[in-house]
C-alpha positions, 0 to 999 in steps of 0.5 A: 816291655817290663822286663826289658826295663827292669833288664836295663835297670839291673845292667845299669845300676850293677855296671855303676856300682861295680864300676865305682867299687873296682875302681878304688881296688884298682887304684889301691892295687896300682899304687904298688905295681900296676900289674897287681891290678890285672886281676881285679880288672878281669873281674870287674869286666866279667861282672859287668858282662854278667850283669847285662847277661852278654855271652862272650868269647874270644878265639885266636888268644893263643897268638898273643905272644907270651914273651915280651910286649906288644901293639894290640890294634882293634875296631871300636864299637862301644865302651863294652869293648874293652871290658870283653878284651879285660876279660880274655886278654890276660896280658899286661896291657893298658889303653891309649885312650880319650883325655875325657875319661880320666876326668870321670870321678874315681873312675878317672883317678883309677884308669891314670894310676893303672897307667892308661895314657890319655889323648886329646886327639888334637895331635898337638904337642902334648899328645906327642909327648905322652906317645913318647912316653908310651914308647918308653913304656911299651918298651919296659913294662906293658903292652898298649890297645889302640881303638885304631879308628879313633871313635866308635863305629855307630853303624858296625862299618869299619872307619879308616884308620889313625897312624898312631899305633903303627908309629908307635910299634915302629917306634919301640920295635914291637909286634902288632897284634891285630883283633876284631870285636863284633856284638858289642855295639848291640848291647847298648846302641850309641844313643839308647836307652835299653840293654839287649840282654844276652847279646852275643859277642865275638873277639877274634885275635890274629897273629902278630905282624913283625915291626923289625926293620921298619922305618916311621916312613913305612907307618902308611904301608903298616897301617894299611897291612893292619886295617886289611888283617883287622877287617878279615878278622872283623867278618869272622866276629860277625859272623860268631856274634850275628851281627853283620852290618 
């Protein structure tokens, strides 16, 4: 018990301290060019994961196209998901994230300066305008990652996917890369207070799904295809992490 308390205290203190330092670094680097912050984000992610003793691996990263931009679509289990992604995806990528995260002092400013996209998740005019901006950004300068379930899964079971990722990819005319992560929900369960030190985490990346020739009328079919692809990848990720819901 004492050991677990000490590990949790260390992981929590390190995460807060590292995030504070790197938020400032990312903000400064992003003032010139958002791409300049990519290396700092990778180092931040790997450092926070190490502070919690997380053992992480990624397979299938060779499927990520070296050229051009893509929409990444992934399941969502934990705040640690983004850390695992930054640690292993070496492609200029930013997130579609809930607007509340952008209100966190220092961290929120860094997210905005780095080029992440806030959404209220209400489906209102503001969200539609931001997604329209995201289409332009996706075509011109950055790949975008969606947590397609819209919220974290507490029990590890996949939830129905939202249509936003499919719509964005079709409108921008870029491929969609499905991914799945497993094990992160056990590091610090939603509502939990103790970090599970040494948790195994796996990220599995699938082959790109093209969107050329698709129209908005195809968004439902593409969304179902993405659900199926992520489900298959998730099954492999669960085996690798040892977390089988």
